BAVO-880120 format. One record per residue: residue number from 1; residue in three letters; chain; x, y, z of N, C-alpha, C, O in turn. Coordinates in steps of 0.05 Angstrom, whole numbers, plus 5000, padded with zeros to 4 digits. Layout:
seq	type	mol	npx	npy	npz	capx	capy	capz	cpx	cpy	cpz	opx	opy	opz
NUM	ala	A	X	Y	Z	X	Y	Z	X	Y	Z	X	Y	Z
...
This chain:
seq	type	mol	npx	npy	npz	capx	capy	capz	cpx	cpy	cpz	opx	opy	opz
1	unk	A	2793	3665	7715	2773	3660	7690	2744	3651	7695	2738	3634	7712
2	unk	A	2726	3663	7681	2699	3658	7683	2688	3645	7661	2698	3646	7638
3	unk	A	2668	3631	7668	2655	3614	7643	2628	3627	7634	2618	3644	7649
4	unk	A	2618	3619	7611	2595	3632	7599	2571	3620	7614	2572	3599	7626
5	unk	A	2548	3636	7613	2519	3627	7628	2519	3599	7631	2527	3586	7612
6	unk	A	2512	3588	7649	2512	3557	7656	2488	3547	7635	2468	3560	7630
7	unk	A	2494	3525	7625	2467	3508	7613	2441	3497	7632	2442	3490	7655
8	unk	A	2424	3499	7620	2400	3489	7638	2405	3459	7643	2417	3445	7626
9	unk	A	2396	3449	7665	2400	3425	7674	2382	3404	7657	2357	3406	7660
10	unk	A	2392	3385	7640	2375	3369	7618	2370	3345	7635	2348	3335	7631
11	unk	A	2382	3333	7650	2374	3310	7668	2359	3324	7690	2361	3347	7697
12	unk	A	2342	3302	7703	2328	3306	7729	2352	3308	7750	2371	3292	7751
13	unk	A	2347	3329	7766	2363	3334	7791	2368	3313	7805	2390	3308	7815
14	unk	A	2346	3296	7806	2348	3266	7828	2374	3250	7812	2389	3235	7824
15	unk	A	2376	3254	7789	2395	3235	7774	2420	3243	7772	2436	3227	7762
16	unk	A	2430	3268	7781	2456	3276	7772	2475	3265	7790	2499	3265	7783
17	unk	A	2469	3255	7813	2491	3248	7837	2472	3230	7858	2448	3236	7865
18	unk	A	2486	3208	7867	2470	3198	7891	2467	3215	7914	2448	3210	7929
19	unk	A	2482	3235	7919	2481	3250	7943	2483	3284	7931	2500	3291	7914
20	unk	A	2469	3301	7941	2471	3323	7943	2480	3342	7963	2464	3349	7980
21	unk	A	2505	3351	7964	2519	3366	7988	2501	3391	7993	2496	3409	7977
22	unk	A	2491	3391	8022	2478	3417	8026	2494	3437	8040	2496	3435	8065
23	unk	A	2505	3456	8026	2522	3471	8035	2512	3499	8049	2493	3511	8040
24	unk	A	2526	3508	8069	2524	3534	8083	2551	3544	8089	2568	3534	8104
25	unk	A	2553	3569	8073	2577	3581	8079	2572	3611	8089	2554	3626	8082
26	unk	A	2592	3616	8107	2593	3642	8115	2607	3660	8101	2598	3683	8101
27	unk	A	2629	3655	8087	2643	3669	8069	2646	3658	8043	2656	3636	8037
28	unk	A	2636	3677	8026	2637	3670	7995	2665	3662	7979	2668	3651	7957
29	unk	A	2683	3671	7999	2708	3669	7989	2712	3634	7989	2730	3625	7975
30	unk	A	2701	3622	8000	2706	3590	8005	2688	3574	7984	2687	3550	7983
31	unk	A	2674	3592	7968	2652	3579	7947	2667	3562	7928	2662	3538	7926
32	unk	A	2687	3574	7913	2701	3562	7889	2716	3534	7903	2713	3511	7895
33	unk	A	2733	3543	7922	2751	3516	7923	2731	3494	7938	2733	3471	7931
34	unk	A	2712	3502	7956	2693	3479	7963	2681	3465	7941	2680	3441	7942
35	unk	A	2670	3480	7919	2658	3467	7900	2674	3450	7880	2666	3430	7869
36	unk	A	2697	3461	7878	2720	3445	7860	2724	3418	7870	2725	3398	7855
37	unk	A	2727	3417	7905	2733	3394	7916	2711	3376	7913	2714	3352	7910
38	unk	A	2685	3388	7914	2662	3370	7914	2659	3358	7887	2653	3334	7885
39	unk	A	2664	3374	7866	2663	3363	7840	2681	3343	7836	2675	3320	7829
40	unk	A	2707	3351	7840	2728	3326	7842	2722	3298	7856	2729	3276	7848
41	unk	A	2709	3302	7876	2699	3276	7892	2677	3267	7875	2671	3244	7880
42	unk	A	2662	3278	7856	2645	3265	7841	2615	3267	7850	2597	3251	7844
43	unk	A	2613	3291	7864	2592	3305	7872	2584	3333	7857	2584	3354	7871
44	unk	A	2576	3335	7830	2570	3357	7818	2550	3375	7827	2555	3398	7830
45	unk	A	2524	3366	7830	2504	3381	7842	2504	3389	7869	2503	3372	7886
46	unk	A	2506	3418	7877	2507	3430	7898	2486	3448	7911	2482	3471	7903
47	unk	A	2476	3439	7927	2450	3455	7938	2465	3478	7959	2473	3469	7981
48	unk	A	2469	3504	7953	2474	3523	7971	2448	3538	7987	2433	3555	7978
49	unk	A	2447	3528	8011	2420	3540	8030	2419	3573	8030	2441	3585	8030
50	unk	A	2400	3585	8029	2397	3614	8036	2392	3621	8067	2374	3633	8077
51	unk	A	2418	3609	8078	2418	3613	8108	2434	3635	8115	2431	3644	8138
52	unk	A	2452	3645	8099	2470	3664	8108	2472	3685	8086	2465	3683	8063
53	unk	A	2483	3707	8098	2483	3730	8076	2502	3726	8057	2503	3743	8040
54	unk	A	2520	3704	8055	2534	3699	8035	2526	3683	8013	2540	3678	7993
55	unk	A	2503	3675	8016	2489	3654	7999	2489	3659	7971	2495	3642	7954
56	unk	A	2480	3688	7964	2477	3692	7937	2503	3695	7927	2508	3682	7906
57	unk	A	2522	3709	7936	2556	3712	7925	2562	3682	7922	2569	3675	7900
58	unk	A	2559	3663	7941	2562	3636	7937	2556	3619	7910	2571	3606	7896
59	unk	A	2529	3625	7908	2520	3619	7883	2532	3630	7860	2545	3616	7845
60	unk	A	2530	3655	7855	2545	3669	7835	2574	3663	7829	2582	3660	7806
61	unk	A	2590	3660	7849	2620	3650	7849	2620	3621	7835	2633	3618	7815
62	unk	A	2606	3602	7845	2608	3579	7832	2595	3572	7806	2600	3553	7791
63	unk	A	2573	3593	7802	2562	3591	7770	2586	3601	7752	2590	3591	7730
64	unk	A	2597	3617	7760	2614	3637	7745	2648	3622	7737	2661	3626	7717
65	unk	A	2653	3604	7761	2682	3595	7764	2684	3566	7765	2706	3556	7765
66	unk	A	2663	3552	7765	2659	3523	7770	2644	3512	7749	2621	3506	7756
67	unk	A	2651	3508	7722	2634	3500	7701	2620	3472	7706	2595	3470	7703
68	unk	A	2633	3456	7713	2629	3427	7718	2606	3427	7741	2589	3409	7741
69	unk	A	2604	3445	7759	2584	3445	7784	2560	3452	7771	2559	3470	7754
70	unk	A	2539	3438	7779	2513	3440	7776	2501	3454	7805	2493	3440	7824
71	unk	A	2502	3481	7805	2495	3494	7830	2466	3503	7832	2454	3513	7813
72	unk	A	2454	3499	7858	2423	3503	7863	2422	3518	7885	2443	3522	7899
73	unk	A	2398	3527	7891	2396	3540	7916	2373	3527	7933	2352	3521	7922
74	unk	A	2378	3523	7959	2365	3507	7980	2352	3538	7998	2356	3562	7996
75	unk	A	2337	3523	8014	2317	3541	8033	2304	3565	8019	2303	3588	8028
76	unk	A	2293	3558	7995	2279	3575	7980	2251	3576	7988	2236	3558	7982
77	unk	A	2244	3599	8003	2217	3600	8016	2197	3622	8006	2175	3625	8018
78	unk	A	2206	3638	7985	2193	3660	7973	2191	3663	7946	2210	3652	7935
79	unk	A	2173	3676	7929	2181	3682	7902	2207	3703	7897	2221	3703	7877
80	unk	A	2208	3717	7917	2229	3732	7913	2259	3718	7916	2278	3726	7903
81	unk	A	2259	3699	7931	2283	3677	7932	2286	3667	7905	2309	3665	7896
82	unk	A	2263	3658	7890	2269	3645	7862	2279	3666	7846	2298	3662	7831
83	unk	A	2266	3689	7849	2282	3711	7827	2307	3714	7832	2322	3713	7812
84	unk	A	2318	3719	7856	2345	3728	7865	2361	3703	7861	2384	3706	7853
85	unk	A	2353	3681	7866	2377	3659	7857	2378	3652	7830	2400	3648	7819
86	unk	A	2356	3651	7818	2360	3647	7789	2379	3670	7778	2397	3666	7762
87	unk	A	2373	3690	7786	2390	3715	7767	2415	3712	7782	2432	3728	7775
88	unk	A	2423	3696	7800	2450	3692	7813	2466	3669	7799	2491	3667	7802
89	unk	A	2452	3654	7784	2459	3631	7768	2453	3600	7775	2463	3581	7764
90	unk	A	2430	3602	7798	2421	3574	7807	2409	3561	7785	2396	3573	7768
91	unk	A	2414	3534	7785	2407	3517	7761	2381	3500	7775	2363	3490	7761
92	unk	A	2381	3499	7798	2355	3484	7807	2349	3498	7831	2366	3513	7841
93	unk	A	2322	3492	7842	2312	3506	7866	2302	3481	7886	2292	3462	7875
94	unk	A	2306	3483	7912	2295	3468	7932	2286	3485	7956	2296	3504	7969
95	unk	A	2263	3472	7958	2245	3487	7985	2240	3469	8003	2234	3446	7998
96	unk	A	2241	3479	8029	2234	3456	8052	2205	3450	8054	2197	3433	8069
97	unk	A	2190	3465	8039	2156	3466	8040	2152	3481	8017	2170	3490	8004
98	unk	A	2123	3484	8009	2114	3501	7988	2085	3511	7997	2071	3502	8015
99	unk	A	2079	3533	7979	2057	3545	7979	2046	3550	7950	2061	3551	7931
100	unk	A	2024	3554	7948	2012	3560	7920	2029	3582	7907	2037	3576	7884
101	unk	A	2036	3605	7916	2051	3621	7909	2080	3614	7899	2088	3618	7876
102	unk	A	2092	3604	7919	2120	3593	7915	2121	3574	7895	2140	3576	7879
103	unk	A	2102	3549	7892	2103	3536	7871	2098	3550	7844	2112	3543	7825
104	unk	A	2083	3567	7841	2078	3583	7817	2103	3595	7809	2110	3596	7785
105	unk	A	2117	3604	7828	2141	3619	7822	2162	3599	7808	2173	3603	7786
106	unk	A	2166	3577	7826	2189	3558	7818	2182	3552	7791	2197	3557	7773
107	unk	A	2150	3539	7786	2148	3534	7756	2154	3551	7737	2162	3543	7716
108	unk	A	2153	3574	7742	2157	3600	7725	2187	3604	7717	2195	3612	7696
109	unk	A	2201	3597	7738	2231	3602	7736	2244	3596	7715	2261	3612	7705
110	unk	A	2238	3568	7701	2248	3557	7680	2274	3540	7689	2290	3531	7672
111	unk	A	2276	3536	7715	2295	3513	7720	2283	3494	7739	2265	3501	7755
112	unk	A	2293	3466	7738	2282	3446	7756	2281	3456	7786	2297	3473	7796
113	unk	A	2257	3442	7798	2255	3451	7829	2242	3427	7843	2226	3412	7831
114	unk	A	2250	3424	7868	2243	3405	7889	2226	3414	7909	2236	3412	7932
115	unk	A	2206	3422	7909	2189	3430	7931	2188	3410	7957	2186	3386	7953
116	unk	A	2190	3420	7978	2191	3400	8001	2160	3393	8010	2142	3410	8011
117	unk	A	2158	3366	8015	2139	3355	8028	2145	3338	8057	2168	3331	8064
118	unk	A	2126	3332	8071	2131	3318	8097	2105	3297	8099	2106	3277	8114
119	unk	A	2086	3302	8087	2062	3288	8090	2048	3274	8063	2056	3282	8041
120	unk	A	2029	3257	8065	2021	3239	8040	2000	3262	8031	1995	3261	8007
121	unk	A	1988	3279	8044	1971	3299	8034	1985	3317	8015	1976	3322	7992
122	unk	A	2011	3326	8026	2024	3347	8009	2034	3338	7982	2035	3353	7963
123	unk	A	2043	3307	7981	2053	3298	7960	2026	3295	7936	2029	3301	7912
124	unk	A	2003	3285	7946	1980	3284	7930	1974	3312	7919	1966	3314	7896
125	unk	A	1978	3334	7934	1974	3357	7922	1989	3365	7905	1980	3377	7886
126	unk	A	2017	3360	7906	2034	3368	7883	2032	3347	7859	2037	3355	7836
127	unk	A	2025	3322	7863	2018	3307	7838	1997	3317	7823	1998	3313	7799
128	unk	A	1973	3331	7836	1952	3343	7827	1963	3364	7808	1955	3365	7785
129	unk	A	1982	3379	7817	1991	3403	7802	2011	3393	7782	2021	3411	7769
130	unk	A	2019	3366	7776	2036	3358	7760	2062	3352	7768	2077	3343	7751
131	unk	A	2068	3357	7791	2097	3354	7803	2104	3328	7812	2090	3320	7831
132	unk	A	2122	3312	7803	2127	3283	7813	2154	3283	7826	2159	3262	7838
133	unk	A	2172	3301	7827	2197	3301	7839	2197	3323	7861	2193	3347	7858
134	unk	A	2203	3310	7885	2202	3329	7908	2224	3324	7933	2236	3303	7935
135	unk	A	2228	3344	7948	2243	3337	7976	2227	3328	7993	2204	3336	7996
136	unk	A	2238	3309	8005	2226	3299	8033	2240	3307	8055	2264	3299	8058
137	unk	A	2229	3325	8074	2239	3340	8092	2221	3343	8115	2197	3345	8111
138	unk	A	2231	3342	8139	2260	3333	8150	2258	3306	8148	2242	3295	8163
139	unk	A	2273	3290	8132	2266	3263	8129	2270	3246	8154	2251	3231	8160
140	unk	A	2291	3245	8170	2290	3229	8197	2268	3235	8212	2252	3218	8219
141	unk	A	2264	3263	8218	2237	3265	8237	2213	3260	8228	2195	3253	8242
142	unk	A	2210	3263	8197	2184	3257	8187	2176	3230	8184	2155	3226	8172
143	unk	A	2190	3208	8194	2185	3184	8190	2210	3164	8173	2210	3139	8171
144	unk	A	2227	3180	8162	2247	3163	8148	2246	3145	8127	2230	3153	8110
145	unk	A	2259	3121	8120	2257	3101	8102	2227	3089	8108	2212	3086	8089
146	unk	A	2221	3083	8131	2197	3072	8133	2169	3088	8122	2149	3077	8113
147	unk	A	2173	3111	8126	2152	3127	8112	2149	3130	8083	2127	3133	8073
148	unk	A	2175	3129	8068	2180	3129	8044	2170	3106	8031	2156	3106	8011
149	unk	A	2181	3084	8047	2171	3058	8030	2141	3059	8033	2128	3056	8012
150	unk	A	2129	3063	8053	2097	3063	8052	2085	3077	8029	2064	3070	8019
151	unk	A	2099	3098	8021	2087	3115	8001	2089	3102	7974	2072	3105	7957
152	unk	A	2113	3086	7970	2121	3077	7946	2100	3059	7932	2102	3056	7908
153	unk	A	2078	3047	7946	2058	3031	7934	2032	3045	7923	2020	3037	7904
154	unk	A	2025	3067	7939	1997	3077	7932	2008	3103	7914	1993	3113	7897
155	unk	A	2032	3112	7919	2040	3137	7896	2065	3129	7887	2085	3137	7899
156	unk	A	2068	3114	7867	2095	3104	7855	2102	3126	7838	2126	3131	7836
157	unk	A	2085	3141	7825	2097	3164	7808	2115	3183	7824	2132	3195	7812
158	unk	A	2113	3185	7851	2129	3207	7862	2158	3198	7868	2163	3175	7876
159	unk	A	2175	3216	7864	2204	3208	7868	2214	3229	7891	2201	3250	7894
160	unk	A	2233	3224	7906	2240	3240	7927	2270	3247	7930	2286	3233	7918
161	unk	A	2278	3267	7943	2306	3273	7950	2305	3275	7978	2300	3298	7987
162	unk	A	2308	3253	7999	2304	3259	8022	2326	3273	8038	2349	3263	8037
163	unk	A	2322	3294	8053	2344	3312	8065	2336	3315	8098	2313	3311	8105
164	unk	A	2351	3320	8111	2350	3325	8142	2356	3302	8161	2337	3287	8167
165	unk	A	2377	3299	8171	2389	3283	8190	2400	3257	8177	2403	3237	8191
166	unk	A	2407	3256	8152	2416	3239	8135	2448	3239	8139	2461	3260	8139
167	unk	A	2459	3209	8142	2488	3212	8148	2497	3194	8124	2482	3185	8107
168	unk	A	2521	3189	8127	2537	3169	8113	2523	3139	8115	2516	3124	8096
169	unk	A	2524	3136	8141	2508	3106	8152	2483	3101	8142	2478	3078	8135
170	unk	A	2465	3121	8140	2437	3116	8135	2434	3121	8111	2412	3111	8104
171	unk	A	2445	3135	8091	2445	3143	8065	2438	3119	8047	2422	3123	8029
172	unk	A	2450	3093	8051	2447	3074	8035	2418	3060	8036	2410	3047	8017
173	unk	A	2403	3061	8059	2378	3053	8064	2360	3070	8051	2340	3060	8041
174	unk	A	2364	3094	8048	2346	3112	8034	2354	3104	8000	2335	3098	7985
175	unk	A	2376	3105	7990	2381	3101	7963	2373	3076	7954	2376	3071	7930
176	unk	A	2364	3057	7972	2354	3031	7959	2328	3029	7956	2318	3009	7947
177	unk	A	2313	3049	7965	2285	3054	7956	2277	3059	7930	2291	3075	7917
178	unk	A	2256	3048	7919	2252	3049	7894	2244	3082	7883	2251	3092	7862
179	unk	A	2230	3093	7902	2224	3123	7898	2240	3147	7910	2231	3169	7917
180	unk	A	2267	3136	7911	2287	3153	7923	2306	3158	7901	2320	3139	7897
181	unk	A	2311	3178	7887	2329	3182	7871	2359	3195	7878	2379	3193	7863
182	unk	A	2359	3207	7900	2386	3217	7912	2380	3224	7941	2356	3226	7947
183	unk	A	2401	3228	7962	2395	3246	7982	2408	3267	7984	2427	3272	7969
184	unk	A	2400	3285	8004	2413	3309	8010	2429	3306	8036	2419	3292	8053
185	unk	A	2455	3319	8042	2465	3316	8064	2486	3337	8067	2491	3351	8047
186	unk	A	2501	3341	8090	2519	3357	8094	2542	3343	8107	2559	3358	8117
187	unk	A	2547	3314	8110	2570	3303	8126	2596	3304	8110	2618	3297	8118
188	unk	A	2593	3314	8086	2616	3311	8067	2629	3344	8068	2649	3349	8055
189	unk	A	2615	3362	8082	2621	3386	8085	2623	3399	8110	2613	3421	8116
190	unk	A	2637	3383	8127	2637	3389	8157	2651	3416	8165	2673	3423	8155
191	unk	A	2635	3432	8184	2647	3455	8188	2676	3459	8196	2688	3478	8186
192	unk	A	2687	3444	8212	2717	3445	8216	2734	3441	8192	2756	3450	8191
193	unk	A	2723	3424	8170	2742	3422	8148	2739	3450	8132	2759	3461	8123
194	unk	A	2716	3462	8127	2711	3487	8118	2726	3509	8129	2740	3524	8115
195	unk	A	2724	3511	8157	2739	3531	8174	2769	3532	8167	2781	3552	8163
196	unk	A	2779	3510	8167	2809	3504	8166	2815	3501	8131	2837	3497	8122
197	unk	A	2798	3503	8120	2805	3506	8088	2811	3477	8077	2825	3475	8057
198	unk	A	2803	3456	8088	2822	3429	8085	2797	3419	8060	2776	3408	8065
199	unk	A	2808	3427	8036	2788	3421	8014	2797	3388	8006	2781	3372	7996
200	unk	A	2822	3382	8011	2827	3352	8005	2809	3333	8024	2801	3311	8016
201	unk	A	2803	3342	8046	2787	3326	8061	2759	3324	8050	2748	3303	8047
202	unk	A	2748	3350	8043	2721	3353	8034	2717	3331	8004	2698	3319	7995
203	unk	A	2746	3334	7994	2741	3314	7966	2740	3287	7977	2722	3272	7968
204	unk	A	2756	3278	7994	2757	3251	7995	2727	3242	8008	2714	3223	7999
205	unk	A	2717	3260	8032	2685	3256	8037	2665	3252	8016	2646	3237	8016
206	unk	A	2672	3270	7997	2652	3273	7973	2655	3247	7957	2636	3235	7946
207	unk	A	2683	3237	7957	2685	3211	7938	2672	3187	7951	2659	3171	7938
208	unk	A	2677	3185	7977	2662	3170	7995	2627	3166	7994	2613	3146	7999
209	unk	A	2621	3190	7986	2589	3194	7983	2584	3187	7961	2564	3172	7960
210	unk	A	2598	3194	7937	2591	3187	7910	2593	3157	7906	2582	3147	7887
211	unk	A	2607	3141	7923	2609	3112	7914	2585	3103	7927	2581	3080	7920
212	unk	A	2568	3113	7941	2546	3102	7950	2522	3098	7925	2502	3084	7928
213	unk	A	2527	3113	7901	2512	3113	7878	2518	3083	7868	2500	3070	7857
214	unk	A	2544	3071	7871	2551	3043	7856	2542	3024	7876	2537	3001	7867
215	unk	A	2537	3028	7902	2533	3006	7915	2498	3002	7925	2488	2982	7935
216	unk	A	2486	3023	7919	2459	3023	7927	2440	3005	7910	2416	3004	7914
């Protein structure tokens, strides 16, 4: 049974859950059970990366069959990606970096978006364009919590979703920062669990990650 077209995201993407699972699927047949497990564990916002041929079908399946999920597209790096993913049902967009053309396309899409940054200049440039919510990537390699903490005083209006190298152990230190709304990670969707279709394990790991929001 399919649902009607998904509603727009009314709240900030950064406030939907403490952790946004970053999902890479080779087989779109796994999309619905995986998404249901994540939602059952308390992680409704799901970023499906455009790293495989199955990505668009994965987004379509989740958007159509898991109404409680807020499915988004990650690794969005071109205006064409914006058009394709929104048409497939993506309700938010995430990019690893940005250009003027990509930013214009994301702004025109009608859905929330998190352009990627890793330097202070990129943050300032986005603030000039009226963008205050961003992805910090690659988080660990780009300076981690120390870098984000240093940005909070001169640029308090910027809020981030750090992604890249973050684990269950390191996530709390990010979530404790005043300029971090959520983190992105893939530890709750390990490849071996997906390969064996162990959705109960995915749900347990998602619940563990969701609990971070109560302890941050």
